[in-house]
Each structure stands twice: as structure tokens, then as C-alpha cells.
One Martini backbone bead per residue (centre of mass of N, CA, C, O) as a GRO file, in nm:
protein
  446
    1MET     BB    1  -3.887  -5.320   8.938
    2SER     BB    2  -3.622  -5.460   9.046
    3ASP     BB    3  -3.468  -5.755   9.086
    4LYS     BB    4  -3.347  -5.696   9.363
    5GLN     BB    5  -3.617  -5.609   9.493
    6ARG     BB    6  -3.778  -5.868   9.448
    7VAL     BB    7  -3.597  -6.044   9.622
    8LEU     BB    8  -3.616  -5.879   9.881
    9ASP     BB    9  -3.932  -5.883   9.911
   10ALA     BB   10  -3.929  -6.209   9.929
   11GLY     BB   11  -3.681  -6.278  10.145
   12ILE     BB   12  -3.401  -6.294   9.980
   13ARG     BB   13  -3.089  -6.253  10.166
   14SER     BB   14  -2.985  -6.554  10.176
   15ALA     BB   15  -2.719  -6.794  10.092
   16ILE     BB   16  -2.627  -7.132   9.967
   17ILE     BB   17  -2.356  -7.326   9.842
   18VAL     BB   18  -2.371  -7.676   9.764
   19ASP     BB   19  -2.053  -7.854   9.732
   20ASP     BB   20  -1.792  -8.080   9.704
   21GLY     BB   21  -1.596  -7.857   9.579
   22TYR     BB   22  -1.569  -7.719   9.884
   23ASP     BB   23  -1.404  -7.915  10.002
   24GLU     BB   24  -1.104  -7.956  10.192
   25ALA     BB   25  -1.136  -8.275  10.145
   26PRO     BB   26  -1.127  -8.584  10.081
   27GLN     BB   27  -1.284  -8.880  10.094
   28VAL     BB   28  -1.262  -9.206  10.142
   29VAL     BB   29  -1.464  -9.286   9.896
   30GLU     BB   30  -1.275  -9.113   9.676
   31LEU     BB   31  -1.024  -9.326   9.732
   32LEU     BB   32  -0.995  -9.610   9.496
   33ASP     BB   33  -0.685  -9.632   9.426
   34GLU     BB   34  -0.504  -9.904   9.488
   35GLY     BB   35  -0.239  -9.851   9.340
   36ALA     BB   36  -0.170  -9.581   9.483
   37TRP     BB   37  -0.165  -9.690   9.767
   38ASP     BB   38   0.052  -9.909   9.732
   39SER     BB   39   0.273  -9.715   9.637
   40LEU     BB   40   0.287  -9.543   9.888
   41PHE     BB   41   0.356  -9.771  10.100
   42ASP     BB   42   0.608  -9.881   9.949
   43ASP     BB   43   0.772  -9.599   9.948
   44ALA     BB   44   0.689  -9.521  10.261
   45GLN     BB   45   0.991  -9.613  10.371
   46GLY     BB   46   1.189  -9.546  10.605
   47ALA     BB   47   1.300  -9.246  10.515
   48GLU     BB   48   1.023  -9.177  10.375
   49ALA     BB   49   0.840  -9.203  10.630
   50VAL     BB   50   0.916  -8.931  10.761
   51ARG     BB   51   0.745  -8.750  10.572
   52ILE     BB   52   0.474  -8.863  10.676
   53GLU     BB   53   0.519  -8.816  10.984
   54ALA     BB   54   0.515  -8.503  10.959
   55LEU     BB   55   0.197  -8.521  10.902
   56PHE     BB   56   0.168  -8.827  11.054
   57PRO     BB   57   0.282  -8.959  11.341
   58ASP     BB   58   0.110  -9.253  11.322
   59TYR     BB   59   0.273  -9.378  11.104
   60GLN     BB   60   0.222  -9.716  10.956
   61PRO     BB   61   0.277  -9.913  10.686
   62GLU     BB   62   0.133 -10.186  10.801
   63ASP     BB   63  -0.153 -10.001  10.831
   64ARG     BB   64  -0.295  -9.960  10.549
   65GLU     BB   65  -0.600 -10.031  10.584
   66GLU     BB   66  -0.658  -9.827  10.811
   67LEU     BB   67  -0.550  -9.568  10.665
   68LYS     BB   68  -0.751  -9.566  10.417
   69SER     BB   69  -0.999  -9.515  10.653
   70ASN     BB   70  -0.852  -9.245  10.752
   71GLN     BB   71  -0.940  -8.920  10.757
   72GLU     BB   72  -0.693  -8.789  10.899
   73PHE     BB   73  -0.485  -8.896  10.703
   74ILE     BB   74  -0.600  -8.770  10.447
   75ASP     BB   75  -0.588  -8.477  10.542
   76ALA     BB   76  -0.278  -8.471  10.574
   77LEU     BB   77  -0.205  -8.536  10.281
   78TRP     BB   78  -0.357  -8.301  10.150
   79GLN     BB   79  -0.215  -8.061  10.300
   80GLY     BB   80   0.086  -8.202  10.212
   81ARG     BB   81   0.106  -8.271   9.897
   82ASP     BB   82   0.339  -8.087   9.782
   83ALA     BB   83   0.572  -8.247   9.955
   84ILE     BB   84   0.459  -8.561   9.830
   85ARG     BB   85   0.419  -8.616   9.519
   86ASP     BB   86   0.623  -8.864   9.470
   87LEU     BB   87   0.433  -9.062   9.666
   88LEU     BB   88   0.122  -9.055   9.552
   89SER     BB   89   0.061  -9.167   9.260
   90GLY     BB   90  -0.218  -9.011   9.196
   91LEU     BB   91  -0.432  -9.017   9.433
   92PHE     BB   92  -0.558  -8.702   9.364
   93ASP     BB   93  -0.629  -8.662   9.062
   94VAL     BB   94  -0.939  -8.697   9.039
   95TYR     BB   95  -1.017  -8.487   9.251
   96GLU     BB   96  -0.873  -8.241   9.123
   97GLN     BB   97  -1.024  -8.253   8.854
   98LYS     BB   98  -1.305  -8.208   8.970
   99ILE     BB   99  -1.251  -7.926   9.075
  100ARG     BB  100  -1.175  -7.796   8.804
  101ASP     BB  101  -1.443  -7.868   8.653
  102ASN     BB  102  -1.639  -7.726   8.874
  103ARG     BB  103  -1.560  -7.426   8.906
  104PRO     BB  104  -1.722  -7.277   8.677
  105PHE     BB  105  -2.001  -7.339   8.791
  106LEU     BB  106  -1.969  -7.200   9.068
  107GLU     BB  107  -1.904  -6.920   8.954
  108ALA     BB  108  -2.179  -6.882   8.815
  109ALA     BB  109  -2.350  -6.897   9.072
  110GLU     BB  110  -2.211  -6.664   9.219
  111ALA     BB  111  -2.272  -6.444   9.007
  112ALA     BB  112  -2.581  -6.449   9.034
  113LEU     BB  113  -2.588  -6.359   9.331
  114ASN     BB  114  -2.430  -6.098   9.295
  115ALA     BB  115  -2.628  -5.961   9.090
  116LEU     BB  116  -2.861  -5.974   9.335
  117GLU     BB  117  -2.735  -5.920   9.617
  118ILE     BB  118  -2.671  -6.204   9.754
  119LYS     BB  119  -2.584  -6.338  10.030
  120PHE     BB  120  -2.312  -6.583  10.064
  121GLU     BB  121  -2.226  -6.922  10.100
  122THR     BB  122  -1.991  -7.192  10.121
  123CYS     BB  123  -2.028  -7.560  10.091
  124GLY     BB  124  -2.007  -7.871  10.168
  125ARG     BB  125  -2.118  -8.161  10.314
  126ASP     BB  126  -2.106  -7.979  10.583
  127PHE     BB  127  -2.419  -7.793  10.581
  128VAL     BB  128  -2.642  -7.772  10.797
  129GLU     BB  129  -2.568  -7.531  10.979
  130ALA     BB  130  -2.536  -7.319  10.740
  131ALA     BB  131  -2.851  -7.371  10.620
  132VAL     BB  132  -3.080  -7.313  10.833
  133ASN     BB  133  -3.101  -6.973  10.755
  134ALA     BB  134  -3.144  -6.993  10.462
  135ASP     BB  135  -3.334  -6.876  10.185
  136LEU     BB  136  -3.118  -7.005   9.982
  137ILE     BB  137  -3.058  -7.325   9.809
  138VAL     BB  138  -2.768  -7.439   9.645
  139ILE     BB  139  -2.760  -7.781   9.517
  140ASP     BB  140  -2.619  -8.079   9.487
  141LEU     BB  141  -2.717  -8.393   9.408
  142PHE     BB  142  -2.411  -8.510   9.427
  143LEU     BB  143  -2.227  -8.570   9.726
  144GLY     BB  144  -1.993  -8.700   9.524
  145ILE     BB  145  -1.782  -8.875   9.303
  146GLN     BB  146  -1.977  -9.122   9.220
  147GLN     BB  147  -2.274  -9.042   9.137
  148GLY     BB  148  -2.475  -9.191   9.334
  149GLU     BB  149  -2.709  -9.301   9.554
  150ARG     BB  150  -2.546  -9.235   9.805
  151ASP     BB  151  -2.505  -8.931   9.735
  152ARG     BB  152  -2.802  -8.859   9.707
  153GLN     BB  153  -2.897  -8.946   9.994
  154PHE     BB  154  -2.723  -8.747  10.142
  155THR     BB  155  -2.864  -8.496  10.039
  156VAL     BB  156  -3.151  -8.556  10.131
  157GLU     BB  157  -3.107  -8.599  10.442
  158HIS     BB  158  -2.968  -8.318  10.498
  159LEU     BB  159  -3.197  -8.139  10.390
  160LYS     BB  160  -3.414  -8.244  10.583
  161GLU     BB  161  -3.266  -8.146  10.835
  162VAL     BB  162  -3.278  -7.850  10.775
  163ILE     BB  163  -3.589  -7.824  10.766
  164LYS     BB  164  -3.647  -7.941  11.051
  165ARG     BB  165  -3.460  -7.704  11.204
  166ARG     BB  166  -3.616  -7.426  11.144
  167GLU     BB  167  -3.904  -7.391  11.248
  168ASP     BB  168  -3.959  -7.044  11.248
  169VAL     BB  169  -3.832  -7.064  10.976
  170PRO     BB  170  -3.867  -7.020  10.670
  171LEU     BB  171  -3.874  -7.178  10.397
  172PRO     BB  172  -3.679  -7.261  10.147
  173SER     BB  173  -3.527  -7.213   9.853
  174ILE     BB  174  -3.462  -7.437   9.567
  175VAL     BB  175  -3.155  -7.533   9.390
  176LEU     BB  176  -3.086  -7.781   9.162
  177MET     BB  177  -2.773  -7.941   9.073
  178SER     BB  178  -2.622  -8.093   8.767
  179GLN     BB  179  -2.436  -8.295   8.526
  180VAL     BB  180  -2.645  -8.486   8.466
  181PRO     BB  181  -2.847  -8.646   8.282
  182GLY     BB  182  -3.183  -8.641   8.346
  183ILE     BB  183  -3.276  -8.424   8.572
  184ASP     BB  184  -3.583  -8.414   8.567
  185ASP     BB  185  -3.639  -8.689   8.706
  186LEU     BB  186  -3.447  -8.653   8.946
  187ALA     BB  187  -3.584  -8.397   9.059
  188ARG     BB  188  -3.859  -8.516   9.118
  189ASP     BB  189  -3.762  -8.728   9.325
  190PHE     BB  190  -3.621  -8.532   9.512
  191ARG     BB  191  -3.866  -8.359   9.590
  192GLN     BB  192  -4.027  -8.591   9.714
  193ASP     BB  193  -3.817  -8.676   9.932
  194VAL     BB  194  -3.803  -8.378  10.066
  195GLN     BB  195  -4.082  -8.232  10.056
  196LEU     BB  196  -4.155  -8.035   9.804
  197HIS     BB  197  -4.269  -7.773   9.647
  198ALA     BB  198  -4.255  -7.655   9.329
  199SER     BB  199  -4.255  -7.339   9.409
  200ALA     BB  200  -3.963  -7.406   9.584
  201PHE     BB  201  -3.847  -7.534   9.301
  202ARG     BB  202  -3.539  -7.599   9.120
  203HIS     BB  203  -3.354  -7.682   8.813
  204ILE     BB  204  -3.006  -7.750   8.690
  205ARG     BB  205  -2.764  -7.758   8.473
  206LYS     BB  206  -2.438  -7.684   8.491
  207ASN     BB  207  -2.402  -7.612   8.185
  208ASP     BB  208  -2.632  -7.367   8.222
  209LEU     BB  209  -2.504  -7.152   8.416
  210SER     BB  210  -2.356  -6.975   8.181
  211GLN     BB  211  -2.614  -6.871   8.096
  212PRO     BB  212  -2.763  -6.590   8.049
  213GLY     BB  213  -2.999  -6.563   8.314
  214ARG     BB  214  -3.069  -6.851   8.418
  215MET     BB  215  -3.035  -6.835   8.727
  216LYS     BB  216  -3.184  -6.572   8.771
  217GLY     BB  217  -3.463  -6.672   8.673
  218LEU     BB  218  -3.507  -6.882   8.894
  219ILE     BB  219  -3.500  -6.688   9.135
  220LEU     BB  220  -3.735  -6.504   9.044
  221THR     BB  221  -3.949  -6.725   9.047
  222LEU     BB  222  -3.921  -6.797   9.345
  223ALA     BB  223  -3.992  -6.512   9.446
  224SER     BB  224  -4.289  -6.498   9.325
  225HIS     BB  225  -4.373  -6.772   9.512
  226ARG     BB  226  -4.285  -6.764   9.811
  227SER     BB  227  -4.530  -6.684   9.986
  228ASP     BB  228  -4.734  -6.898   9.885
  229SER     BB  229  -4.557  -7.147   9.939
  230GLN     BB  230  -4.532  -7.105  10.247
  231ALA     BB  231  -4.833  -7.120  10.309
  232LEU     BB  232  -4.873  -7.408  10.209
  233ALA     BB  233  -4.655  -7.550  10.380
  234THR     BB  234  -4.768  -7.466  10.655
  235PHE     BB  235  -5.039  -7.603  10.629
  236VAL     BB  236  -4.945  -7.895  10.584
  237GLU     BB  237  -4.773  -7.919  10.843
  238THR     BB  238  -4.994  -7.847  11.043
  239TRP     BB  239  -5.193  -8.064  10.964
  240GLU     BB  240  -5.011  -8.306  11.020
  241ASP     BB  241  -4.956  -8.256  11.320
  242LYS     BB  242  -5.264  -8.232  11.411
  243ALA     BB  243  -5.361  -8.504  11.301
  244ILE     BB  244  -5.205  -8.677  11.497
  245GLU     BB  245  -5.345  -8.562  11.748
  246ALA     BB  246  -5.638  -8.624  11.652
  247VAL     BB  247  -5.625  -8.930  11.661
  248HIS     BB  248  -5.598  -8.951  11.968
  249ALA     BB  249  -5.852  -8.793  12.039
  250ALA     BB  250  -6.055  -8.967  11.881
  251ALA     BB  251  -5.988  -9.234  12.022
  252GLY     BB  252  -6.078  -9.140  12.303
  253THR     BB  253  -6.374  -9.099  12.225
  254LEU     BB  254  -6.432  -9.387  12.086
  255ARG     BB  255  -6.372  -9.564  12.347
  256LYS     BB  256  -6.660  -9.501  12.475
  257ILE     BB  257  -6.752  -9.708  12.291
  258ASP     BB  258  -6.975  -9.980  12.317
  259ILE     BB  259  -7.175 -10.243  12.283
  260ASP     BB  260  -7.435 -10.097  12.386
  261ASP     BB  261  -7.415  -9.870  12.176
  262LEU     BB  262  -7.448 -10.043  11.925
  263GLN     BB  263  -7.726 -10.149  11.998
  264HIS     BB  264  -7.862  -9.872  12.004
  265ILE     BB  265  -7.803  -9.789  11.715
  266ARG     BB  266  -7.952 -10.019  11.579
  267SER     BB  267  -8.237  -9.959  11.702
  268MET     BB  268  -8.251  -9.646  11.610
  269LEU     BB  269  -8.124  -9.671  11.297
  270LEU     BB  270  -8.023  -9.923  11.126
  271ARG     BB  271  -8.281 -10.088  11.098
  272PHE     BB  272  -8.430  -9.865  10.940
  273GLU     BB  273  -8.204  -9.809  10.716
  274GLY     BB  274  -8.024 -10.083  10.650
  275LEU     BB  275  -7.750 -10.074  10.798
  276ASN     BB  276  -7.446 -10.150  10.879
  277THR     BB  277  -7.239 -10.109  11.139
  278SER     BB  278  -6.969 -10.080  10.989
  279SER     BB  279  -7.049  -9.847  10.801
  280TYR     BB  280  -7.134  -9.642  11.016
  281MET     BB  281  -6.864  -9.637  11.183
  282LEU     BB  282  -6.686  -9.528  10.962
  283ASP     BB  283  -6.831  -9.256  10.946
  284VAL     BB  284  -6.790  -9.170  11.239
  285PHE     BB  285  -6.480  -9.169  11.245
  286ASP     BB  286  -6.438  -8.962  11.024
  287ARG     BB  287  -6.588  -8.724  11.167
  288VAL     BB  288  -6.427  -8.711  11.431
  289LEU     BB  289  -6.155  -8.649  11.304
  290GLN     BB  290  -6.235  -8.387  11.165
  291TYR     BB  291  -6.318  -8.239  11.423
  292GLU     BB  292  -6.035  -8.249  11.562
  293ILE     BB  293  -5.874  -8.098  11.350
  294GLU     BB  294  -6.070  -7.833  11.355
  295SER     BB  295  -5.994  -7.758  11.665
  296HIS     BB  296  -5.737  -7.628  11.553
  297GLY     BB  297  -5.622  -7.313  11.524
  298ALA     BB  298  -5.364  -7.357  11.354
  299VAL     BB  299  -5.509  -7.466  11.103
  300LEU     BB  300  -5.692  -7.221  11.049
  301ASP     BB  301  -5.468  -7.008  11.029
  302ALA     BB  302  -5.314  -7.143  10.793
  303ALA     BB  303  -5.557  -7.131  10.596
  304LEU     BB  304  -5.594  -6.818  10.575
  305ARG     BB  305  -5.337  -6.764  10.397
  306LEU     BB  306  -5.469  -6.879  10.130
  307ASP     BB  307  -5.649  -6.622  10.069
  308GLU     BB  308  -5.381  -6.449   9.967
  309MET     BB  309  -5.363  -6.576   9.713
  310ALA     BB  310  -5.323  -6.565   9.396
  311ASP     BB  311  -5.535  -6.597   9.116
  312ASP     BB  312  -5.272  -6.520   8.904
  313PRO     BB  313  -5.017  -6.681   8.890
  314ALA     BB  314  -4.731  -6.758   8.798
  315PRO     BB  315  -4.599  -6.985   8.619
  316LEU     BB  316  -4.416  -7.269   8.683
  317MET     BB  317  -4.289  -7.453   8.458
  318ILE     BB  318  -4.327  -7.737   8.617
  319SER     BB  319  -4.379  -8.045   8.696
  320ASN     BB  320  -4.441  -8.375   8.573
  321ASP     BB  321  -4.617  -8.480   8.859
  322ARG     BB  322  -4.875  -8.347   8.847
  323ASP     BB  323  -5.218  -8.406   9.017
  324THR     BB  324  -5.493  -8.246   9.095
  325TYR     BB  325  -5.717  -8.471   9.043
  326THR     BB  326  -5.655  -8.657   9.276
  327VAL     BB  327  -5.762  -8.474   9.498
  328LEU     BB  328  -6.051  -8.448   9.386
  329GLU     BB  329  -6.116  -8.746   9.386
  330GLN     BB  330  -6.073  -8.785   9.700
  331THR     BB  331  -6.304  -8.581   9.768
  332LEU     BB  332  -6.554  -8.715   9.601
  333PHE     BB  333  -6.449  -9.013   9.659
  334VAL     BB  334  -6.450  -9.320   9.753
  335ASN     BB  335  -6.272  -9.564   9.832
  336PRO     BB  336  -6.255  -9.857   9.665
  337LYS     BB  337  -6.252 -10.040   9.920
  338ARG     BB  338  -6.514  -9.922  10.040
  339ARG     BB  339  -6.705  -9.996   9.800
  340THR     BB  340  -6.680 -10.316   9.866
  341HIS     BB  341  -6.838 -10.259  10.109
  342ALA     BB  342  -7.099 -10.371  10.285
  343THR     BB  343  -7.382 -10.179  10.393
  344GLY     BB  344  -7.695 -10.312  10.379
  345ALA     BB  345  -7.843 -10.200  10.164
  346GLU     BB  346  -8.105 -10.258   9.961
  347TRP     BB  347  -7.956 -10.105   9.759
  348PRO     BB  348  -7.678 -10.135   9.524
  349ILE     BB  349  -7.701  -9.825   9.538
  350ALA     BB  350  -7.584  -9.478   9.525
  351PHE     BB  351  -7.526  -9.176   9.557
  352GLY     BB  352  -7.312  -9.110   9.266
  353ASP     BB  353  -7.335  -9.324   9.093
  354ILE     BB  354  -7.208  -9.499   8.797
  355LEU     BB  355  -7.375  -9.645   8.532
  356GLY     BB  356  -7.265  -9.937   8.342
  357PRO     BB  357  -7.145 -10.146   8.133
  358ARG     BB  358  -6.989 -10.433   8.116
  359PRO     BB  359  -6.702 -10.530   8.022
  360GLY     BB  360  -6.763 -10.776   7.758
  361ASN     BB  361  -7.063 -10.751   7.757
  362PRO     BB  362  -7.351 -10.788   7.624
  363ILE     BB  363  -7.581 -10.557   7.458
  364LYS     BB  364  -7.902 -10.502   7.471
  365ARG     BB  365  -8.128 -10.340   7.280
  366ARG     BB  366  -8.372 -10.372   7.518
  367GLY     BB  367  -8.216 -10.271   7.740
  368PHE     BB  368  -8.095 -10.045   7.962
  369PHE     BB  369  -7.872  -9.946   7.713
  370SER     BB  370  -7.987  -9.980   7.418
  371GLY     BB  371  -7.713 -10.108   7.285
  372ARG     BB  372  -7.513  -9.920   7.434
  373ASP     BB  373  -7.156  -9.842   7.516
  374ASP     BB  374  -7.192  -9.505   7.593
  375LEU     BB  375  -7.385  -9.545   7.839
  376VAL     BB  376  -7.468  -9.352   8.133
  377PHE     BB  377  -7.553  -9.324   8.496
  378PHE     BB  378  -7.665  -9.099   8.732
  379VAL     BB  379  -7.725  -9.109   9.075
  380ALA     BB  380  -7.990  -8.886   9.216
  381SER     BB  381  -8.085  -9.016   9.455
  382PRO     BB  382  -8.124  -9.002   9.768
  383GLU     BB  383  -7.983  -9.177  10.013
  384CYS     BB  384  -8.234  -9.210  10.205
  385ASP     BB  385  -8.410  -9.348   9.982
  386LEU     BB  386  -8.226  -9.595   9.895
  387ILE     BB  387  -8.222  -9.734  10.207
  388ARG     BB  388  -8.512  -9.799  10.208
  389LYS     BB  389  -8.700 -10.076  10.222
  390ASP     BB  390  -9.020  -9.935  10.188
  391GLY     BB  391  -8.980  -9.724   9.967
  392LEU     BB  392  -8.826  -9.683   9.710
  393VAL     BB  393  -8.874  -9.815   9.359
  394THR     BB  394  -8.711  -9.579   9.234
  395ALA     BB  395  -8.465  -9.411   9.025
  396LEU     BB  396  -8.268  -9.134   8.963
  397LEU     BB  397  -8.145  -9.085   8.628
  398VAL     BB  398  -7.858  -8.952   8.457
  399ALA     BB  399  -7.764  -8.904   8.149
  400GLY     BB  400  -7.443  -9.013   7.997
  401SER     BB  401  -7.074  -8.994   8.015
  402LEU     BB  402  -6.741  -9.117   7.959
  403LYS     BB  403  -6.430  -8.962   7.921
  404ASN     BB  404  -6.146  -9.034   7.785
  405ILE     BB  405  -5.827  -8.958   7.938
  406ASP     BB  406  -5.517  -8.767   7.923
  407MET     BB  407  -5.313  -8.643   8.170
  408ALA     BB  408  -5.063  -8.551   7.972
  409LYS     BB  409  -5.273  -8.376   7.827
  410PRO     BB  410  -5.417  -8.122   7.709
  411GLY     BB  411  -5.771  -8.009   7.773
  412LEU     BB  412  -5.847  -8.043   8.055
  413ALA     BB  413  -6.181  -7.989   8.193
  414VAL     BB  414  -6.370  -7.805   8.437
  415THR     BB  415  -6.717  -7.798   8.475
  416ALA     BB  416  -7.054  -7.780   8.549
  417LYS     BB  417  -7.081  -8.065   8.356
  418THR     BB  418  -6.844  -8.189   8.529
  419THR     BB  419  -6.628  -8.407   8.642
  420PRO     BB  420  -6.317  -8.443   8.698
  421VAL     BB  421  -6.224  -8.757   8.812
  422ILE     BB  422  -6.202  -9.105   8.713
  423THR     BB  423  -6.098  -9.424   8.832
  424MET     BB  424  -6.050  -9.712   8.616
  425ASN     BB  425  -5.930  -9.998   8.523
  426GLY     BB  426  -5.703  -9.908   8.715
  427ASN     BB  427  -5.559  -9.619   8.537
  428GLN     BB  428  -5.814  -9.519   8.413
  429ARG     BB  429  -5.940  -9.210   8.284
  430PHE     BB  430  -6.228  -8.993   8.366
  431GLN     BB  431  -6.507  -8.807   8.248
  432THR     BB  432  -6.813  -8.651   8.323
  433LEU     BB  433  -7.064  -8.631   8.065
  434PRO     BB  434  -7.297  -8.514   7.864
  435ALA     BB  435  -7.344  -8.683   7.582
  436MET     BB  436  -7.112  -8.896   7.579
  437GLU     BB  437  -6.837  -9.118   7.601
  438SER     BB  438  -6.845  -9.470   7.744
  439GLU     BB  439  -6.784  -9.660   8.053
  440ALA     BB  440  -6.883  -9.811   8.331
  441LYS     BB  441  -6.803  -9.804   8.694
  442ALA     BB  442  -6.823  -9.595   8.963
  443GLY     BB  443  -6.789  -9.407   9.236
  444ARG     BB  444  -6.889  -9.261   9.522
  445PRO     BB  445  -6.956  -9.010   9.697
  446GLN     BB  446  -6.929  -8.870  10.024
   0.00000   0.00000   0.00000
């Protein structure tokens, strides 16, 4: 299959290149040379003022401060700049140089799209309307000559507006470009701010646009992930929207619970089980919310599309901020703040706890840990047994250890004999393995 066909089959039929180099005129904030402004207003008086008035009839030299911040005045000067070069005193020099410097990069981006026969438009900072239906958006990180946070935030907010307005249109693939060094970290933050999945996003330094096949390769990678990425994005967005509705629905159901219901619950269940009302009600609220979320057919339909994802997708080769194990950890374990909440259970442990020696405390040779600082125990007794006041007098513990891991290094593996990841002692991460080394106490699964 040809590259052109791959792109076409992925649904990338239209594109837009967004860069302030395509703007028709400089913006107010881009003309900061006070000396050039003063020279213009000092020279453009009397007979010379007539030349400015021909471009902007409301010109009054004494209104210089107002005129410097008047975009219509700047537009008029820009459009008629060739006729008044002797009065401008280099006012537009920096802006014009920026356009000249930027032009080769934009031509390289245009050539890549042409090579793949992707129809495209070009647009400056006012790009929202033009980008709403584009399948691929190639966009500059800093839409402004200052190349600062204000220009970056402008790009972020307007791109988010594009995505918000697409409604039934599939989400676009994004290529971020910039001349600044350190774009890897900047691109990561940008992607997080715009709320894009890595599979729908790539970045490139403008200096690399001229490298043969560089931009083309990025687009082909985006094409290979496009369908799966859109399925994932649709599921997350649908889940988020319906989860908000589910909160209100769940609250409506739970408001029917009153004091007499709590008394009934205590007498029927909690007194026997030994649990506090607060702990039980937290569990109830969690379950009711989950029930309401899963009542939405749209969530279930969006989830079904994930079954069609490839088992062996092409590698993303991007995103230095991914942490799949955080999701797994949050799925397996109760939030640390909840773990500090007193449940009222007779036993101070629960199913899924991992017991280990306290850091810094001496370990007795004939004590529970046999003098070893590498021994931990997984609590395997059923929850219902552990919370009975007059029931179980012993607990089933499975010996093992926690292996200290570095999330930034390769080699982390989840097998049938390990838990994915446990975070303890601040940000320190561990895996639970049999007969390995570690320390400390972890949280219990949900």
C-alpha cells in the first residue's frame, strides 16, 4: 500500500498549517520598538502627515499613544508600507525578518503535505474557524513574535476551542512545531494542557522540517494510530460527560437515605460486621456512582470500540510522561487518604494489605520478621473473616518482598507473580514479588 493510500484510508483528507508567519499584518504586541514609533510620529507631521492620512484618514500625530495600540492603524501602515518606507524608521523590520526566516520552514511543511496529496489551508493566529473540520492540524507552539508564555497560551486556548467545537467530527491529529530548543518538554506540557492522547500528537523542531521524510514520517505514524486513538478519545470524553451526569443521578438516589436508614443499616449489618457507618457509606456511594455511570448506553457503546484496537499496534516512540502503572495502581488500591480512615474493624489489617517492618525501627531476630529487613507479607485472609469480632483469630499471610523500581528505566514487568506498582514513602515505587527484597507497608486493594 502506498503512503498516500495509507493516509487516505486513515481519514486524513484535509489539513491546516497554523503559523503567525501567515498573518496578513503584525499585531499590536509585536511592534514594541518605541524609538521607531517616536520617529514615525515626529516625522509624520505637517505635509508629511498627509501621506499617513491617505492610508488612515483619522490620523492625528498628537494621539500617538492611542494609535500605537490601534490594530486598524497598524493594518493600514502595513498595507501601505512600501509608500511610506522613509517614515517608518524600521518599525516593521523585526516582523519582516521573522517572516523571511520562517518562510523556508513553512514551505517544507507544505511540501510534505503536497507529497502525500493532502489538501491543506494556511492560516495565521485567527485559525479557529478554518481548523474546525481539518483532519490534521500542523501548528506553531508560539503564535506571536515574543515566543513567550502569552503566545503559548494563545495557541493552547484556541486549539482547545477548535477541539471543543468539532462535536460529531472526529478529533484531529496534531503536529506541533517550534524553533525553540527543548521542544520535547514543551510539547509534553502542551499536549497535557490541550488534553490530547500521545497517539494523536507529534512534535518537531522547525529546523528538522527540511530533513527528507521527517515530516512525512510523523504524518504516517499518526495515520497508523488514528482509528485507535479516536476510539480511545471518544471513550474518555463520553465517560467524562456521562460521569458528570451520573454524579447528579447518584446524588438524587443517595439523598433518599436519611438518619433512620443509617440506624437500620447499623442494626442490620454494621454492628455485626464491626464496621463504622462512615466507612460503609463511602463504599455505598462509590458503588452507586459506578452503577449510574454504567447505566449510560453511550459509555458502553464507546467502550465497545476499544475491543477493535490492535493487539500489537505500531510503537508510539513518544511521550516521556506516560505512566500506565499509575492507572493500574489506582484500580487495584484504595486512595492513601482513605486508608488512613478508621473502618472500625476489629483487625487493624484488611485483605490485600502488605505488612513490612517500619523503616528505621530495629528488627528483632526472633520477632515477626525474623531479623530480616527484606521480608513482607501479603494478607490473604478474606475481608469478611478479618472484620468479625469473635471469628478468626489468625490471618493467612503470604511471604514475599517489594522490589524497588525506577519508573524511568526499562525492564519493569507485570507477571502472574507480581502486582503492578505500589507507591510508598512519598514517591518511591515498588513491585510485589515472591522471595525478593523490600520494606514497608502498602495499601489494600479495593
